[in-house]
C-alpha positions in Angstrom: 0.0 0.0 0.0 1.5 3.3 -1.1 1.9 6.2 1.3 -0.4 8.3 -0.9 -3.3 5.9 -0.5 -2.6 5.4 3.3 -2.6 9.2 3.9 -5.7 9.6 1.7 -7.5 7.4 4.3 -6.0 9.5 7.1 -7.2 12.7 5.5 -10.7 11.4 4.9 -10.9 10.3 8.5 -9.9 13.7 9.7 -12.5 15.3 7.5 -15.2 12.9 8.7 -14.4 13.6 12.4 -14.4 17.4 11.8 -17.8 17.3 10.0 -19.4 15.1 12.6 -18.2 17.2 15.6 -19.3 20.4 13.9 -22.7 19.0 13.1 -23.1 17.8 16.7 -22.2 21.2 18.1 -24.4 23.1 15.6 -27.4 20.9 16.5 -26.7 21.4 20.2 -26.6 25.2 20.0 -29.4 25.7 17.5 -32.1 23.6 19.1 -34.5 25.3 21.5 -35.5 22.2 23.4 -33.3 19.7 25.2 -33.6 17.2 22.3 -29.9 17.0 21.6 -28.6 18.0 25.1 -28.4 14.5 26.5 -27.0 13.1 23.2 -24.5 15.7 22.2 -24.0 17.7 25.4 -20.8 15.9 26.3 -18.9 17.2 23.3 -19.2 20.8 24.4 -17.3 19.9 27.6 -14.3 18.8 25.6 -13.8 22.2 23.9 -10.7 24.0 25.2 -12.8 27.0 26.1 -16.4 25.9 26.6 -19.1 28.4 25.8 -19.9 29.0 29.4 -16.3 30.2 30.1 -15.9 27.3 32.5 -12.3 26.4 31.8 -11.3 22.9 32.8 -7.7 22.3 33.6 -8.1 18.6 32.9 -9.4 19.3 29.4 -6.6 21.8 28.7 -4.0 19.4 30.0 -5.5 16.7 27.8 -5.4 18.8 24.6 -1.9 20.0 25.3 -0.7 16.4 25.7 -2.5 15.4 22.5 -0.9 18.3 20.7 2.6 17.5 22.0 2.2 14.0 20.7 0.3 14.4 17.4 0.3 18.1 16.5 -2.7 20.5 16.2 -5.3 17.8 15.9 -7.7 19.9 17.8 -7.6 22.6 15.1 -8.1 20.1 12.3 -10.8 17.8 13.9 -12.5 19.4 16.8 -12.7 23.2 16.4 -16.0 24.1 14.6 -14.7 27.4 13.3 -11.7 25.5 11.8 -14.2 23.3 9.9 -16.1 26.3 8.7 -12.9 27.9 7.4 -12.2 24.7 5.5 -15.6 25.0 3.8 -14.8 28.6 2.8 -11.3 27.7 1.7 -12.5 24.9 -0.5 -15.1 27.0 -2.1 -12.6 29.8 -2.7 -10.1 27.5 -4.3 -12.8 25.9 -6.5 -13.8 29.4 -7.7 -10.3 30.2 -8.9 -8.3 28.8 -11.9 -4.7 28.2 -12.6 -2.1 29.4 -10.1 -4.7 31.5 -8.4 -5.8 28.3 -6.6 -2.4 27.8 -5.0 -1.3 28.7 -1.6 2.3 29.7 -0.9 4.6 29.9 2.1 4.4 33.0 4.3 6.7 33.9 7.3 5.1 33.5 10.7 3.6 36.7 12.3 4.7 35.8 15.8 4.3 39.3 17.2 0.6 39.4 16.2 0.0 35.8 17.4 1.5 36.3 20.9 -0.1 39.7 21.3 -3.5 38.3 20.6 -3.0 35.5 23.1 -1.8 38.0 25.7 -4.8 40.2 25.2 -7.2 37.3 25.6 -5.5 36.0 28.7 -5.6 39.5 30.3 -9.3 39.8 29.5 -10.0 36.5 31.2 -8.1 37.6 34.3 -10.1 40.8 34.6 -13.4 39.0 33.6 -13.8 41.0 30.4 -15.6 38.7 28.0 -16.1 40.9 24.9 -12.7 40.4 23.4 -12.6 36.5 23.9 -16.1 36.3 22.4 -14.9 38.2 19.3 -11.7 36.3 18.5 -11.9 33.0 20.5 -12.9 30.4 17.8 -15.4 28.2 19.7 -17.2 31.3 21.1 -17.2 33.0 17.7 -18.9 30.0 16.1 -21.3 29.4 18.9 -22.3 33.1 19.0 -23.0 33.0 15.3 -25.2 29.9 15.7 -27.1 31.3 18.7 -27.5 34.9 17.6 -28.1 34.4 13.8 -29.1 30.8 12.9 -31.1 29.9 16.0 -33.6 32.7 15.6 -34.0 31.8 11.9 -34.6 28.2 12.9 -37.1 29.3 15.5 -39.2 31.3 13.0 -38.9 28.4 10.5 -40.1 26.0 13.3 -43.2 28.2 13.9 -44.0 28.2 10.2 -43.8 24.4 10.1 -46.0 24.3 13.2 -48.7 26.5 11.7 -48.7 24.4 8.5 -49.2 21.3 10.6 -52.1 22.8 12.5 -53.7 24.0 9.3 -53.4 20.7 7.5 -53.6 18.4 10.5 -50.7 16.4 9.2 -48.3 16.9 12.1 -47.9 18.6 15.5 -44.9 20.8 16.2 -44.3 22.8 19.4 -44.3 26.5 18.9 -41.2 28.4 19.9 -42.1 31.5 22.0 -40.1 34.6 22.9 -37.6 34.7 20.1 -35.6 37.8 20.7 -32.3 39.0 19.2 -29.9 41.8 19.8 -29.1 43.9 16.8 -25.5 44.5 18.1 -24.9 40.8 18.8 -26.3 39.8 15.4 -24.2 42.4 13.6 -21.0 41.5 15.5 -21.5 37.7 14.8 -22.1 38.3 11.1 -19.1 40.6 10.7 -16.8 38.2 12.6 -17.8 35.2 10.6 -17.6 37.1 7.3 -14.2 38.4 8.2 -12.8 35.0 9.0 -14.6 33.4 6.0 -13.1 36.0 3.6 -9.6 35.3 4.9 -10.2 31.6 4.5 -11.6 32.1 1.0 -8.4 33.6 -0.2 -5.7 32.5 2.2 -6.8 29.3 4.0 -6.2 29.1 7.7 -4.8 32.6 8.1 -7.0 33.4 11.1 -5.7 30.3 12.9 -2.1 31.4 12.6 -2.4 35.1 13.2 -5.2 36.1 15.6 -6.6 32.9 17.1 -5.4 32.6 20.7 -6.2 28.8 20.9 -4.1 28.2 17.7 -1.2 30.2 19.1 -1.3 28.4 22.5 -1.4 25.0 20.8 1.3 26.1 18.4 3.7 26.3 21.2 3.1 22.7 22.1 3.1 21.5 18.5 6.3 23.2 17.5 8.3 20.0 18.3 5.5 17.5 18.5 6.3 13.8 18.4 4.3 13.0 15.2 4.7 15.7 12.6 4.9 16.4 8.9 8.4 15.6 7.7 10.0 16.0 4.2 12.5 13.5 3.0 14.9 15.6 1.1 16.5 12.6 -0.6 13.2 11.8 -2.3 11.9 15.4 -2.8 11.9 16.5 -6.4 11.0 20.1 -5.6 7.7 20.0 -7.5 6.1 22.4 -5.0 2.7 20.6 -4.9 2.7 20.2 -1.1 3.2 24.0 -0.7 0.4 24.8 -3.2 -2.2 22.9 -1.1 -0.9 24.0 2.4 -3.7 26.2 3.7 -1.6 27.0 6.7 1.2 28.4 4.4 3.7 26.8 6.7 5.8 24.7 4.2 9.1 26.4 3.4 10.2 24.6 0.2 13.4 26.6 0.0 14.7 24.9 3.2 12.4 21.9 3.0 11.0 22.7 6.5 7.5 22.5 7.9 6.6 25.0 10.6 5.1 22.7 13.2 3.7 25.6 15.3 1.5 26.6 12.4 0.6 23.3 10.8 -3.0 22.5 11.4 -2.8 18.8 10.4 -5.1 19.0 7.5 -2.9 16.4 5.7 -3.5 18.0 2.3 0.2 17.9 1.5 0.4 14.1 2.2 -2.0 13.2 -0.6 -0.5 15.2 -3.5 3.2 14.3 -3.4 4.1 12.4 -6.6 7.2 10.8 -5.1 6.1 9.9 -1.6 8.6 12.3 -0.1 6.5 13.8 2.7 5.4 11.9 5.7 3.4 12.1 9.0 5.7 10.3 11.4 7.7 10.6 14.6 11.1 10.4 12.9 13.0 13.3 11.5 14.8 12.7 8.2 18.6 13.0 8.2 20.3 13.6 4.9 22.2 10.6 3.7 24.7 13.0 2.1 24.9 16.2 4.1 24.6 19.2 1.9 27.0 21.2 4.0 30.1 19.9 5.9 32.0 21.8 8.5 35.7 22.2 7.5 38.1 23.7 10.0 40.2 26.6 8.9 43.8 25.5 7.9 46.6 26.2 10.4 49.8 27.9 9.5 52.1 25.4 7.7 49.1 23.1 6.8 48.9 21.5 3.4 45.7 20.5 1.6 45.0 16.9 0.8 42.1 15.1 -0.9 40.5 12.0 0.7 37.7 10.4 -1.2 37.1 13.5 -3.2 36.6 15.7 -0.1 39.2 18.4 0.6 40.5 18.3 4.1 43.4 19.8 6.0 46.4 18.1 7.6 49.4 19.5 9.3 52.7 19.2 7.6 55.8 19.4 9.9 59.1 20.3 8.3 62.0 19.0 10.5 64.6 21.6 11.6 68.2 21.0 10.5 70.3 19.2 13.0 73.5 20.6 14.4 75.7 17.9 12.9 74.2 18.6 9.5 75.1 22.2 9.8 78.8 21.3 10.7 79.0 18.9 7.8 77.8 21.5 5.4 80.4 24.0 6.6 83.2 21.4 6.2 82.1 20.7 2.7 82.1 24.4 1.9 85.7 24.8 3.2 86.9 21.8 1.2 85.4 23.3 -2.0 87.1 26.6 -1.3 90.5 24.8 -0.9 90.1 22.9 -4.1 89.3 26.1 -6.0 92.4 27.7 -4.5 
């Protein structure tokens, strides 16, 4: 079984998990009754920052451990806003043609990333919730569902209920007291449209610039055990992995993947024509190092070639002995007498 087929199964499993989790959370937050609370309520407690701001140290420790082992699997499979960004990103790429569909490497914006994380932590300390609600991914998605989609679903539910009463075909409970805040609705729509626009053109840009959860998990995933690794002995520099990397974290110039920004979408693993990129715990070492350290030659050193590689060795020139000097003087005197 080739690596390409193996990783295709891994990618599809990741997509399936992300869709199922997002669907469960959406149904949980959009429903007015407790219909899905008993069935799907547990999934909300495993979010890093639950909607109720009830932070669980056990959950945080669990996801930090998982990230240290496997990379940012939370961002790729659990975060509902990440799944929504993937939908926007896929639609954006499908709407473009040629090289316009390609992503490209971009340097990390670490100052912005860590500043955003510091602001969110400071707001939590002083119990200021407005900033975390705006930029924390789970809250952003849940607020959009609750403030925008839930009222729409409530009115649609009442329309269905009226049709059922008029026809006698079904009985649906009316939803009473549907109220919305214009400010909350506007803020939710603007936030989702901003993130969606970024994803449409640039993939997971939000996750690696403003998202505080992505930044915090990026610290743990920088040197994760399982990671994306490029075999430079097999790589043919076709660039296909970088073109599909929606995190823009594959530096093809140095053949390095920025583990702190990789969101484990596994897109790169399924496009390599030479099976040169892997998701594994090992880190590839060059069979023939591209650069070798050569010490500077010392004074009196001569250059030699061993196996085609230049190296330096010391050459010692022996000093003339005292007897040799005397013999040389005697020979000179004899030559002078002969000439005379």
